[in-house]
All heavy atoms as an XYZ file, in Angstrom:
834
protein
N     -20.769    -31.414     77.792
C     -20.510    -31.251     79.206
C     -20.490    -32.625     79.874
O     -21.357    -33.447     79.654
C     -21.595    -30.375     79.816
C     -21.447    -30.182     81.274
S     -22.700    -29.033     81.847
C     -21.837    -28.304     83.144
N     -19.508    -32.824     80.725
C     -19.322    -34.113     81.389
C     -20.099    -34.148     82.705
O     -20.141    -33.175     83.450
C     -17.837    -34.329     81.648
O     -17.655    -35.456     82.442
N     -20.705    -35.306     82.966
C     -21.454    -35.483     84.211
C     -20.599    -36.123     85.298
O     -21.081    -36.400     86.395
C     -22.688    -36.337     83.949
C     -23.728    -35.584     83.183
C     -23.940    -35.610     81.842
C     -24.674    -34.681     83.721
N     -24.964    -34.781     81.492
C     -25.449    -34.186     82.668
C     -24.954    -34.225     85.005
C     -26.462    -33.271     82.828
C     -25.990    -33.320     85.166
C     -26.722    -32.849     84.093
N     -19.333    -36.301     85.030
C     -18.441    -36.905     86.021
C     -18.377    -36.078     87.305
O     -18.397    -36.621     88.409
C     -17.026    -37.072     85.454
C     -16.937    -38.166     84.420
O     -17.841    -39.031     84.411
O     -15.971    -38.163     83.639
N     -18.298    -34.766     87.155
C     -18.209    -33.931     88.350
C     -19.498    -34.009     89.165
O     -19.480    -33.967     90.395
C     -17.870    -32.481     87.995
C     -18.982    -31.737     87.301
C     -19.244    -31.699     85.972
C     -19.993    -30.963     87.933
N     -20.363    -30.944     85.723
C     -20.847    -30.473     86.932
C     -20.281    -30.629     89.260
C     -21.942    -29.672     87.188
C     -21.371    -29.831     89.508
C     -22.198    -29.356     88.488
N     -20.635    -34.163     88.500
C     -21.915    -34.293     89.211
C     -21.948    -35.614     89.972
O     -22.349    -35.666     91.140
C     -23.109    -34.183     88.229
C     -24.422    -34.485     88.938
C     -23.148    -32.825     87.566
N     -21.521    -36.660     89.316
C     -21.488    -37.967     89.970
C     -20.529    -37.952     91.163
O     -20.844    -38.478     92.234
C     -21.081    -39.054     88.978
C     -22.145    -39.374     87.966
C     -21.662    -40.384     86.935
O     -20.472    -40.489     86.664
N     -22.613    -41.112     86.356
N     -19.358    -37.348     90.991
C     -18.387    -37.254     92.099
C     -18.973    -36.451     93.259
O     -18.837    -36.818     94.420
C     -17.083    -36.622     91.627
C     -16.257    -37.570     90.800
O     -16.428    -38.782     90.878
N     -15.362    -37.021     89.991
N     -19.625    -35.328     92.932
C     -20.234    -34.486     93.952
C     -21.318    -35.252     94.708
O     -21.354    -35.230     95.942
C     -20.819    -33.222     93.323
C     -21.550    -32.361     94.316
C     -20.854    -31.546     95.188
C     -22.938    -32.389     94.390
C     -21.518    -30.760     96.113
C     -23.617    -31.617     95.307
C     -22.911    -30.803     96.167
O     -23.570    -30.031     97.086
N     -22.188    -35.926     93.983
C     -23.258    -36.691     94.627
C     -22.707    -37.817     95.491
O     -23.206    -38.080     96.589
C     -24.233    -37.239     93.585
C     -25.117    -36.207     92.890
C     -25.951    -36.875     91.796
C     -26.021    -35.511     93.887
N     -21.661    -38.476     95.017
C     -21.039    -39.547     95.791
C     -20.450    -38.993     97.079
O     -20.668    -39.523     98.167
C     -19.959    -40.256     94.965
C     -19.222    -41.302     95.736
C     -19.810    -42.526     96.014
C     -17.946    -41.052     96.220
C     -19.137    -43.491     96.749
C     -17.268    -42.008     96.954
C     -17.859    -43.232     97.222
N     -19.684    -37.908     96.982
C     -19.069    -37.299     98.168
C     -20.134    -36.798     99.146
O     -20.005    -36.963    100.357
C     -18.145    -36.160     97.747
C     -16.890    -36.647     97.047
C     -16.053    -35.508     96.478
O     -16.373    -34.331     96.734
O     -15.064    -35.808     95.790
N     -21.188    -36.194     98.597
C     -22.283    -35.718     99.443
C     -22.927    -36.882    100.183
O     -23.215    -36.796    101.382
C     -23.323    -34.980     98.594
C     -24.495    -34.499     99.384
C     -24.389    -33.378    100.183
C     -25.711    -35.180     99.340
C     -25.477    -32.929    100.920
C     -26.795    -34.752    100.075
C     -26.685    -33.612    100.872
N     -23.141    -37.987     99.488
C     -23.735    -39.170    100.105
C     -22.863    -39.751    101.208
O     -23.354    -40.121    102.276
N     -21.557    -39.804    100.966
C     -20.628    -40.336    101.973
C     -20.615    -39.432    103.201
O     -20.708    -39.913    104.343
C     -19.202    -40.497    101.381
C     -18.193    -40.765    102.472
C     -19.185    -41.594    100.336
N     -20.510    -38.126    102.992
C     -20.471    -37.183    104.117
C     -21.769    -37.234    104.910
O     -21.762    -37.237    106.149
C     -20.172    -35.760    103.609
C     -18.727    -35.700    103.101
C     -20.404    -34.716    104.692
C     -18.373    -34.439    102.353
N     -22.889    -37.305    104.232
C     -24.194    -37.378    104.910
C     -24.307    -38.655    105.734
O     -24.767    -38.633    106.875
C     -25.333    -37.306    103.873
O     -25.191    -36.102    103.117
C     -26.687    -37.331    104.534
N     -23.877    -39.760    105.175
C     -23.940    -41.046    105.879
C     -23.050    -41.031    107.114
O     -23.457    -41.470    108.198
C     -23.541    -42.198    104.936
O     -24.418    -42.196    103.809
C     -23.622    -43.532    105.646
N     -21.837    -40.538    106.982
C     -20.911    -40.469    108.126
C     -21.483    -39.564    109.211
O     -21.436    -39.885    110.396
C     -19.515    -39.997    107.668
C     -18.632    -39.665    108.860
C     -18.854    -41.052    106.802
N     -22.051    -38.439    108.823
C     -22.669    -37.532    109.796
C     -23.813    -38.189    110.540
O     -23.945    -38.047    111.757
N     -24.650    -38.917    109.817
C     -25.777    -39.617    110.447
C     -25.275    -40.658    111.448
O     -25.781    -40.757    112.562
C     -26.645    -40.280    109.385
C     -27.684    -41.199    109.955
C     -28.845    -40.691    110.528
C     -27.490    -42.584    109.970
C     -29.798    -41.523    111.078
C     -28.440    -43.422    110.524
C     -29.584    -42.895    111.066
O     -30.517    -43.726    111.626
N     -24.282    -41.427    111.044
C     -23.740    -42.462    111.932
C     -23.120    -41.846    113.175
O     -23.262    -42.374    114.278
C     -22.729    -43.331    111.183
C     -23.290    -44.213    110.074
C     -22.161    -44.906    109.319
C     -24.269    -45.227    110.631
N     -22.429    -40.743    113.015
C     -21.811    -40.080    114.165
C     -22.874    -39.579    115.138
O     -22.767    -39.779    116.341
C     -20.924    -38.920    113.697
C     -20.265    -38.200    114.825
C     -19.199    -38.767    115.490
C     -20.729    -36.954    115.229
C     -18.587    -38.106    116.544
C     -20.127    -36.293    116.284
C     -19.055    -36.866    116.937
N     -23.915    -38.922    114.622
C     -24.997    -38.433    115.484
C     -25.702    -39.587    116.183
O     -26.012    -39.524    117.370
C     -26.009    -37.639    114.665
C     -25.688    -36.176    114.520
C     -26.860    -35.380    113.970
N     -27.494    -35.982    112.807
C     -27.076    -35.860    111.549
N     -26.004    -35.170    111.283
N     -27.735    -36.441    110.568
N     -25.969    -40.653    115.455
C     -26.642    -41.816    116.025
C     -25.787    -42.442    117.123
O     -26.291    -42.855    118.159
C     -26.957    -42.829    114.919
C     -27.960    -43.860    115.361
O     -28.769    -43.610    116.244
N     -27.914    -45.028    114.752
N     -24.487    -42.502    116.903
C     -23.560    -43.054    117.888
C     -23.565    -42.210    119.165
O     -23.564    -42.738    120.269
C     -22.152    -43.129    117.303
O     -21.228    -43.482    118.283
N     -23.584    -40.896    119.020
C     -23.616    -40.006    120.181
C     -24.887    -40.203    120.991
O     -24.849    -40.234    122.227
C     -23.509    -38.545    119.732
O     -22.268    -38.306    119.137
N     -26.019    -40.339    120.310
C     -27.285    -40.566    121.011
C     -27.276    -41.903    121.737
O     -27.776    -42.010    122.858
C     -28.466    -40.513    120.037
C     -28.744    -39.116    119.550
O     -28.345    -38.142    120.179
N     -29.422    -39.005    118.425
N     -26.709    -42.924    121.113
C     -26.649    -44.243    121.741
C     -25.768    -44.201    122.986
O     -26.084    -44.845    123.997
C     -26.150    -45.290    120.747
C     -27.186    -45.611    119.673
S     -26.594    -46.773    118.437
C     -26.470    -48.258    119.401
N     -24.669    -43.443    122.948
C     -23.803    -43.313    124.125
C     -24.555    -42.655    125.270
O     -24.439    -43.084    126.420
C     -22.558    -42.490    123.790
C     -21.488    -43.244    123.086
C     -20.267    -42.365    122.878
C     -19.205    -43.061    122.066
N     -18.043    -42.212    121.833
N     -25.318    -41.602    124.970
C     -26.095    -40.919    126.001
C     -27.131    -41.861    126.613
O     -27.303    -41.901    127.827
C     -26.791    -39.693    125.422
C     -25.868    -38.547    125.115
C     -26.627    -37.389    124.505
C     -25.682    -36.305    124.032
N     -26.401    -35.220    123.351
N     -27.814    -42.619    125.772
C     -28.817    -43.559    126.269
C     -28.169    -44.653    127.111
O     -28.715    -45.057    128.143
C     -29.590    -44.179    125.103
C     -30.549    -43.224    124.435
C     -31.269    -43.846    123.258
O     -31.172    -45.069    123.050
O     -31.937    -43.089    122.530
N     -27.009    -45.141    126.697
C     -26.298    -46.169    127.452
C     -25.912    -45.646    128.828
O     -26.110    -46.323    129.841
C     -25.060    -46.637    126.684
C     -24.176    -47.553    127.484
C     -24.531    -48.885    127.680
C     -23.011    -47.089    128.076
C     -23.747    -49.735    128.428
C     -22.218    -47.931    128.826
C     -22.581    -49.249    129.000
O     -21.791    -50.073    129.756
N     -25.366    -44.429    128.867
C     -24.967    -43.847    130.152
C     -26.167    -43.653    131.067
O     -26.096    -43.915    132.266
C     -24.246    -42.519    129.939
C     -22.844    -42.665    129.417
C     -22.175    -41.313    129.250
C     -20.769    -41.464    128.721
N     -20.107    -40.158    128.569
N     -27.284    -43.197    130.494
C     -28.491    -42.996    131.296
C     -29.036    -44.323    131.807
O     -29.456    -44.426    132.966
C     -29.551    -42.263    130.465
N     -29.022    -45.345    130.970
C     -29.495    -46.665    131.388
C     -28.608    -47.231    132.489
O     -29.101    -47.765    133.489
C     -29.526    -47.629    130.187
O     -30.381    -47.082    129.189
C     -30.021    -49.001    130.589
N     -27.309    -47.095    132.326
C     -26.360    -47.582    133.332
C     -26.587    -46.872    134.667
O     -26.637    -47.523    135.721
C     -24.931    -47.340    132.835
C     -23.866    -47.817    133.770
C     -22.484    -47.572    133.179
C     -21.394    -47.868    134.184
N     -20.054    -47.605    133.648
N     -26.758    -45.563    134.633
C     -26.999    -44.805    135.865
C     -28.323    -45.206    136.509
O     -28.416    -45.319    137.735
C     -26.979    -43.306    135.571
N     -29.340    -45.447    135.698
C     -30.632    -45.856    136.220
C     -30.585    -47.219    136.888
O     -31.137    -47.412    137.968
N     -29.909    -48.168    136.252
C     -29.778    -49.517    136.828
C     -28.990    -49.443    138.131
O     -29.345    -50.082    139.127
C     -29.121    -50.487    135.824
C     -28.751    -51.798    136.489
C     -30.046    -50.735    134.647
N     -27.931    -48.638    138.145
C     -27.128    -48.491    139.363
C     -27.971    -47.907    140.496
O     -27.898    -48.373    141.641
C     -25.905    -47.625    139.084
C     -24.927    -47.583    140.235
C     -23.598    -46.974    139.830
C     -23.691    -45.511    139.663
N     -22.400    -44.839    139.498
N     -28.805    -46.913    140.185
C     -29.666    -46.309    141.200
C     -30.688    -47.316    141.729
O     -30.962    -47.359    142.936
C     -30.373    -45.082    140.620
N     -31.260    -48.122    140.837
C     -32.216    -49.144    141.265
C     -31.557    -50.205    142.146
O     -32.134    -50.629    143.155
C     -32.871    -49.806    140.054
C     -33.844    -48.934    139.268
C     -34.252    -49.624    137.971
C     -35.073    -48.614    140.112
N     -30.361    -50.629    141.769
C     -29.641    -51.607    142.594
C     -29.330    -51.021    143.971
O     -29.469    -51.703    144.991
C     -28.348    -52.049    141.906
C     -28.513    -53.036    140.769
C     -27.194    -53.214    140.015
C     -29.010    -54.376    141.278
N     -28.916    -49.766    144.003
C     -28.618    -49.115    145.279
C     -29.860    -49.092    146.160
O     -29.807    -49.421    147.344
C     -28.090    -47.705    145.035
C     -27.807    -46.922    146.301
C     -27.278    -45.531    145.970
N     -27.299    -44.662    147.114
C     -26.430    -44.674    148.105
N     -25.444    -45.550    148.092
N     -26.536    -43.836    149.110
N     -30.990    -48.718    145.579
C     -32.240    -48.660    146.333
C     -32.620    -50.037    146.883
O     -32.991    -50.171    148.051
C     -33.359    -48.116    145.441
C     -34.688    -48.067    146.169
O     -34.806    -47.277    147.130
O     -35.598    -48.827    145.785
N     -32.533    -51.066    146.039
C     -32.874    -52.426    146.475
C     -31.909    -52.922    147.550
O     -32.328    -53.590    148.495
C     -32.855    -53.383    145.280
C     -34.068    -53.276    144.394
C     -35.354    -53.693    145.101
N     -35.228    -55.058    145.579
C     -35.506    -55.475    146.820
N     -35.971    -54.646    147.705
N     -35.341    -56.729    147.157
N     -30.629    -52.618    147.399
C     -29.644    -53.030    148.404
C     -29.947    -52.387    149.746
O     -29.951    -53.061    150.785
C     -28.223    -52.668    147.954
C     -27.602    -53.598    146.941
C     -26.379    -52.953    146.289
C     -27.218    -54.923    147.587
N     -30.199    -51.086    149.741
C     -30.506    -50.390    150.995
C     -31.749    -50.986    151.641
O     -31.764    -51.251    152.848
C     -30.668    -48.874    150.747
C     -29.311    -48.260    150.402
C     -31.286    -48.180    151.952
C     -29.369    -46.831    149.906
N     -32.789    -51.242    150.857
C     -34.030    -51.821    151.403
C     -33.793    -53.212    151.984
O     -34.247    -53.515    153.095
C     -35.101    -51.903    150.318
O     -35.477    -50.632    149.897
N     -33.104    -54.063    151.234
C     -32.878    -55.444    151.689
C     -31.997    -55.481    152.928
O     -32.257    -56.251    153.862
C     -32.261    -56.263    150.556
N     -30.970    -54.659    152.952
C     -30.062    -54.645    154.110
C     -30.773    -54.065    155.321
O     -30.638    -54.585    156.439
C     -28.767    -53.873    153.771
C     -27.959    -54.660    152.730
C     -27.937    -53.630    155.028
C     -26.793    -53.891    152.132
N     -31.555    -53.021    155.119
C     -32.314    -52.436    156.225
C     -33.287    -53.463    156.822
O     -33.393    -53.590    158.044
C     -33.074    -51.200    155.733
C     -33.887    -50.534    156.791
N     -33.322    -49.826    157.823
C     -35.228    -50.485    156.986
C     -34.276    -49.369    158.612
N     -35.448    -49.757    158.118
N     -33.968    -54.214    155.964
C     -34.898    -55.247    156.431
C     -34.157    -56.294    157.264
O     -34.612    -56.689    158.342
C     -35.583    -55.914    155.247
C     -36.487    -57.064    155.630
C     -36.989    -57.811    154.415
C     -37.679    -59.082    154.856
N     -37.682    -60.101    153.844
N     -33.025    -56.753    156.770
C     -32.256    -57.769    157.491
C     -31.783    -57.242    158.846
O     -31.848    -57.950    159.858
C     -31.068    -58.214    156.644
N     -31.324    -56.011    158.881
C     -30.857    -55.438    160.145
C     -32.004    -55.278    161.136
O     -31.820    -55.520    162.328
C     -30.165    -54.110    159.888
C     -28.779    -54.277    159.260
C     -28.163    -52.971    158.811
C     -28.011    -51.985    159.928
N     -27.371    -50.722    159.498
N     -33.180    -54.911    160.640
C     -34.343    -54.768    161.526
C     -34.757    -56.096    162.131
O     -35.129    -56.161    163.302
C     -35.529    -54.179    160.762
C     -35.573    -52.692    160.755
C     -36.889    -52.153    160.200
O     -37.636    -52.893    159.532
O     -37.163    -50.970    160.447
N     -34.716    -57.176    161.340
C     -35.124    -58.480    161.866
C     -34.006    -59.154    162.656
O     -34.247    -60.134    163.345
C     -35.672    -59.384    160.762
C     -34.711    -59.761    159.681
C     -35.386    -60.414    158.481
O     -36.599    -60.305    158.291
N     -34.600    -61.091    157.665
N     -32.782    -58.640    162.572
C     -31.674    -59.152    163.378
C     -30.994    -60.380    162.795
O     -30.113    -60.960    163.422
N     -31.372    -60.793    161.627
C     -30.764    -61.935    160.936
C     -31.056    -61.785    159.449
O     -31.838    -60.924    159.035
C     -31.322    -63.269    161.459
C     -32.789    -63.441    161.215
C     -33.251    -64.024    160.041
C     -33.725    -63.008    162.154
C     -34.612    -64.173    159.808
C     -35.084    -63.149    161.926
C     -35.525    -63.735    160.753
N     -30.431    -62.639    158.666
C     -30.672    -62.621    157.226
C     -30.842    -64.063    156.753
O     -30.099    -64.951    157.167
C     -29.541    -61.894    156.469
C     -28.203    -62.556    156.641
C     -29.873    -61.723    154.998
N     -31.874    -64.278    155.946
C     -32.038    -65.606    155.352
C     -30.943    -65.816    154.309
O     -30.497    -64.874    153.662
C     -33.421    -65.751    154.689
C     -34.548    -65.826    155.687
C     -35.434    -64.771    155.842
C     -34.725    -66.961    156.472
C     -36.474    -64.830    156.764
C     -35.758    -67.034    157.389
C     -36.626    -65.969    157.542
O     -37.640    -66.050    158.464
N     -30.538    -67.055    154.177
C     -29.444    -67.404    153.257
C     -29.764    -66.943    151.833
O     -28.905    -66.389    151.148
C     -29.177    -68.922    153.356
C     -27.818    -69.352    153.839
C     -29.310    -69.623    152.073
C     -26.787    -68.584    154.320
N     -30.990    -67.151    151.359
C     -31.348    -66.751    149.992
C     -31.333    -65.232    149.840
O     -31.005    -64.707    148.785
C     -32.700    -67.341    149.564
C     -33.890    -66.767    150.283
C     -34.545    -65.654    149.776
C     -34.352    -67.339    151.462
C     -35.639    -65.111    150.438
C     -35.442    -66.811    152.117
C     -36.081    -65.695    151.612
O     -37.153    -65.165    152.269
N     -31.694    -64.515    150.920
C     -31.628    -63.051    150.878
C     -30.179    -62.586    150.800
O     -29.861    -61.659    150.044
C     -32.285    -62.441    152.119
C     -33.778    -62.580    152.165
C     -34.383    -62.060    153.463
O     -33.722    -62.141    154.521
O     -35.516    -61.563    153.394
N     -29.322    -63.243    151.563
C     -27.905    -62.883    151.527
C     -27.312    -63.149    150.142
O     -26.517    -62.347    149.639
C     -27.128    -63.654    152.604
C     -25.662    -63.288    152.766
C     -25.490    -61.803    153.087
C     -25.021    -64.149    153.850
N     -27.713    -64.253    149.520
C     -27.263    -64.525    148.150
C     -27.713    -63.418    147.201
O     -26.930    -62.949    146.368
C     -27.794    -65.873    147.654
C     -27.101    -67.064    148.301
O     -26.016    -66.882    148.881
O     -27.671    -68.169    148.214
N     -28.978    -63.008    147.308
C     -29.499    -61.937    146.454
C     -28.760    -60.627    146.701
O     -28.398    -59.926    145.754
C     -30.997    -61.730    146.683
C     -31.832    -62.856    146.131
O     -31.395    -63.612    145.277
N     -33.050    -62.956    146.623
N     -28.561    -60.306    147.963
C     -27.870    -59.066    148.325
C     -26.446    -59.077    147.771
O     -25.978    -58.095    147.195
C     -27.880    -58.859    149.861
C     -29.295    -58.530    150.336
C     -26.906    -57.778    150.276
C     -29.468    -58.568    151.839
N     -25.779    -60.211    147.939
C     -24.394    -60.332    147.455
C     -24.323    -60.184    145.940
O     -23.441    -59.495    145.404
C     -23.789    -61.683    147.903
O     -23.878    -61.770    149.326
C     -22.353    -61.811    147.469
N     -25.249    -60.809    145.218
C     -25.252    -60.708    143.754
C     -25.560    -59.277    143.304
O     -24.932    -58.761    142.386
C     -26.268    -61.682    143.155
C     -26.243    -61.734    141.645
C     -24.911    -62.210    141.085
O     -24.268    -63.094    141.631
N     -24.488    -61.606    139.994
N     -26.528    -58.641    143.955
C     -26.839    -57.254    143.607
C     -25.639    -56.344    143.867
O     -25.324    -55.463    143.066
C     -28.050    -56.747    144.406
C     -29.373    -57.224    143.887
S     -30.780    -56.373    144.643
C     -30.729    -57.004    146.319
N     -24.957    -56.581    144.992
C     -23.790    -55.759    145.327
C     -22.676    -55.949    144.297
O     -22.020    -54.989    143.895
C     -23.278    -56.095    146.730
C     -22.078    -55.273    147.120
C     -22.210    -53.905    147.358
C     -20.824    -55.845    147.240
C     -21.112    -53.140    147.705
C     -19.726    -55.086    147.581
C     -19.870    -53.730    147.820
O     -18.775    -52.971    148.151
N     -22.482    -57.182    143.855
C     -21.457    -57.459    142.841
C     -21.738    -56.654    141.571
O     -20.848    -55.998    141.028
C     -21.427    -58.958    142.527
C     -20.469    -59.346    141.433
C     -20.596    -60.819    141.095
C     -19.876    -61.115    139.796
N     -20.314    -62.352    139.198
N     -22.977    -56.692    141.107
C     -23.334    -55.957    139.889
C     -23.308    -54.445    140.118
O     -22.921    -53.684    139.236
C     -24.695    -56.409    139.363
C     -24.754    -57.888    139.000
C     -23.647    -58.333    138.049
O     -23.181    -57.532    137.223
O     -23.241    -59.504    138.148
N     -23.686    -54.025    141.306
C     -23.638    -52.601    141.662
C     -22.207    -52.083    141.581
O     -21.963    -51.022    141.007
C     -24.225    -52.411    143.065
C     -24.154    -51.014    143.609
C     -25.006    -50.021    143.130
C     -23.255    -50.689    144.611
C     -24.956    -48.732    143.644
C     -23.193    -49.412    145.127
C     -24.033    -48.437    144.644
O     -23.984    -47.159    145.148
N     -21.264    -52.835    142.122
C     -19.865    -52.393    142.055
C     -19.325    -52.489    140.625
O     -18.511    -51.657    140.221
C     -18.961    -53.197    143.013
O     -19.075    -54.582    142.727
C     -19.321    -52.930    144.456
N     -19.777    -53.479    139.845
C     -19.369    -53.564    138.438
C     -19.818    -52.337    137.648
O     -19.174    -51.965    136.661
C     -19.916    -54.832    137.775
C     -19.195    -56.080    138.207
O     -18.079    -56.023    138.720
N     -19.825    -57.223    138.020
N     -20.919    -51.726    138.069
C     -21.411    -50.520    137.412
C     -20.774    -49.243    137.962
O     -21.119    -48.148    137.549
C     -22.943    -50.427    137.552
C     -23.738    -51.443    136.756
C     -25.215    -51.391    137.152
C     -23.588    -51.199    135.266
N     -19.853    -49.406    138.900
C     -19.146    -48.245    139.439
C     -19.662    -47.764    140.778
O     -19.209    -46.744    141.280
N     -20.606    -48.484    141.365
C     -21.146    -48.081    142.660
C     -20.187    -48.427    143.788
O     -19.437    -49.388    143.720
N     -20.188    -47.603    144.814
C     -19.365    -47.850    146.000
C     -19.905    -46.988    147.135
O     -21.074    -46.667    147.145
C     -17.887    -47.548    145.713
C     -17.679    -46.133    145.206
O     -18.495    -45.270    145.423
N     -16.583    -45.913    144.523
N     -19.071    -46.625    148.059
C     -19.481    -45.708    149.118
C     -20.127    -46.395    150.296
O     -19.652    -47.419    150.779
N     -21.248    -45.829    150.737
C     -21.887    -46.287    151.966
C     -22.415    -47.712    151.855
O     -22.574    -48.398    152.868
C     -23.029    -45.349    152.345
O     -23.986    -45.305    151.314
N     -22.680    -48.185    150.663
C     -23.182    -49.552    150.500
C     -22.127    -50.556    150.960
O     -22.466    -51.596    151.535
C     -23.610    -49.817    149.036
C     -24.700    -48.837    148.602
C     -24.074    -51.252    148.849
C     -26.000    -48.969    149.350
N     -20.868    -50.260    150.732
C     -19.794    -51.159    151.183
C     -19.870    -51.339    152.699
O     -19.770    -52.454    153.211
C     -18.427    -50.594    150.781
C     -17.280    -51.522    151.143
C     -15.916    -50.980    150.751
N     -15.905    -50.565    149.353
C     -15.461    -49.375    148.932
N     -15.006    -48.489    149.794
N     -15.467    -49.066    147.658
N     -20.066    -50.232    153.409
C     -20.190    -50.294    154.869
C     -21.418    -51.119    155.267
O     -21.354    -51.937    156.190
C     -20.289    -48.876    155.435
C     -20.554    -48.823    156.896
N     -19.612    -49.187    157.831
C     -21.664    -48.476    157.595
C     -20.122    -49.055    159.044
N     -21.367    -48.624    158.924
N     -22.524    -50.922    154.570
C     -23.743    -51.674    154.862
C     -23.551    -53.161    154.586
O     -24.082    -54.010    155.314
C     -24.915    -51.116    154.060
C     -25.290    -49.701    154.448
S     -26.591    -49.018    153.411
C     -28.016    -49.850    154.099
N     -22.799    -53.495    153.540
C     -22.528    -54.908    153.234
C     -21.722    -55.557    154.366
O     -21.969    -56.710    154.712
C     -21.770    -55.040    151.908
C     -22.622    -54.841    150.683
S     -23.955    -56.042    150.520
C     -23.042    -57.557    150.276
N     -20.779    -54.825    154.922
C     -20.013    -55.352    156.051
C     -20.931    -55.631    157.236
O     -20.776    -56.643    157.923
C     -18.906    -54.380    156.455
C     -17.789    -54.335    155.446
O     -17.564    -55.283    154.698
N     -17.075    -53.224    155.407
N     -21.896    -54.752    157.454
C     -22.830    -54.945    158.566
C     -23.718    -56.171    158.351
O     -23.924    -56.961    159.266
C     -23.700    -53.696    158.745
C     -22.961    -52.504    159.277
C     -23.840    -51.269    159.384
O     -24.995    -51.303    158.899
O     -23.366    -50.277    159.944
N     -24.257    -56.332    157.143
C     -25.164    -57.453    156.889
C     -24.403    -58.779    156.907
O     -24.960    -59.810    157.280
C     -25.962    -57.263    155.578
C     -25.165    -57.608    154.351
C     -27.243    -58.074    155.606
N     -23.143    -58.766    156.532
C     -22.369    -60.014    156.538
C     -22.097    -60.506    157.957
O     -21.808    -61.685    158.156
C     -21.056    -59.838    155.782
O     -20.198    -58.960    156.485
N     -22.230    -59.640    158.939
C     -22.013    -60.022    160.338
C     -23.283    -60.554    161.002
O     -23.221    -61.101    162.102
C     -21.491    -58.821    161.127
C     -20.110    -58.381    160.705
C     -19.685    -57.134    161.413
C     -18.343    -56.634    160.867
N     -17.988    -55.332    161.434
N     -24.426    -60.412    160.322
C     -25.679    -60.877    160.901
C     -25.748    -62.407    160.853
O     -25.214    -63.035    159.954
C     -26.879    -60.325    160.117
C     -27.143    -58.819    160.237
C     -28.260    -58.416    159.282
C     -27.517    -58.445    161.658
N     -26.440    -63.007    161.851
C     -26.653    -64.455    161.789
C     -27.543    -64.809    160.600
O     -28.376    -63.997    160.178
C     -27.343    -64.782    163.114
C     -27.707    -63.507    163.757
C     -27.012    -62.398    163.038
N     -27.339    -66.007    160.071
C     -28.136    -66.431    158.924
C     -29.107    -67.535    159.335
O     -28.858    -68.290    160.261
C     -27.245    -66.967    157.789
O     -26.455    -68.032    158.281
C     -26.362    -65.864    157.228
N     -30.227    -67.597    158.610
C     -31.204    -68.645    158.782
C     -31.439    -69.272    157.407
O     -31.351    -68.587    156.387
C     -32.517    -68.110    159.339
C     -32.439    -67.692    160.796
C     -33.819    -67.388    161.324
C     -33.759    -67.017    162.804
N     -35.106    -66.777    163.338
N     -31.779    -70.559    157.411
C     -31.969    -71.231    156.142
C     -33.434    -71.479    155.804
O     -33.756    -71.739    154.668
C     -31.247    -72.604    156.136
O     -31.735    -73.370    157.210
C     -29.759    -72.413    156.232
N     -34.312    -71.396    156.802
C     -35.706    -71.768    156.573
C     -36.625    -70.701    157.148
O     -36.406    -70.201    158.240
C     -35.983    -73.107    157.238
C     -37.340    -73.662    156.970
C     -37.474    -75.036    157.626
C     -38.883    -75.557    157.428
N     -39.061    -76.827    158.107
N     -37.668    -70.378    156.358
C     -38.678    -69.445    156.858
C     -39.590    -70.219    157.790
O     -40.137    -71.260    157.437
C     -39.490    -68.842    155.694
C     -38.575    -68.050    154.787
C     -40.619    -67.981    156.230
C     -39.263    -67.494    153.545
N     -39.771    -69.694    159.016
C     -40.637    -70.372    159.998
C     -41.889    -69.611    160.251
O     -42.032    -68.480    160.024
C     -39.898    -70.574    161.335
O     -39.426    -69.312    161.791
C     -38.772    -71.547    161.180
């Protein structure tokens, strides 16, 4: 009796099992990536709203705060964020700026 068919079967089984594992692992990684992206976007949105609200309450924005807000907004939009934050960015850009904390 030849063991060739056993070897072929074991090889095919190993290949199919490996491909299945990689596919499942890839699907889980996609889900985790999407969840991480959504979480970062939500955190950026929260920080943007807080920073812009603070600036509007004080009636001006420090230059370093405006830089931070602008950078956060850039990354927020890169992650697919938009909507009301765009309107808030227009409002904060109209505020007077200060360069030094007094």
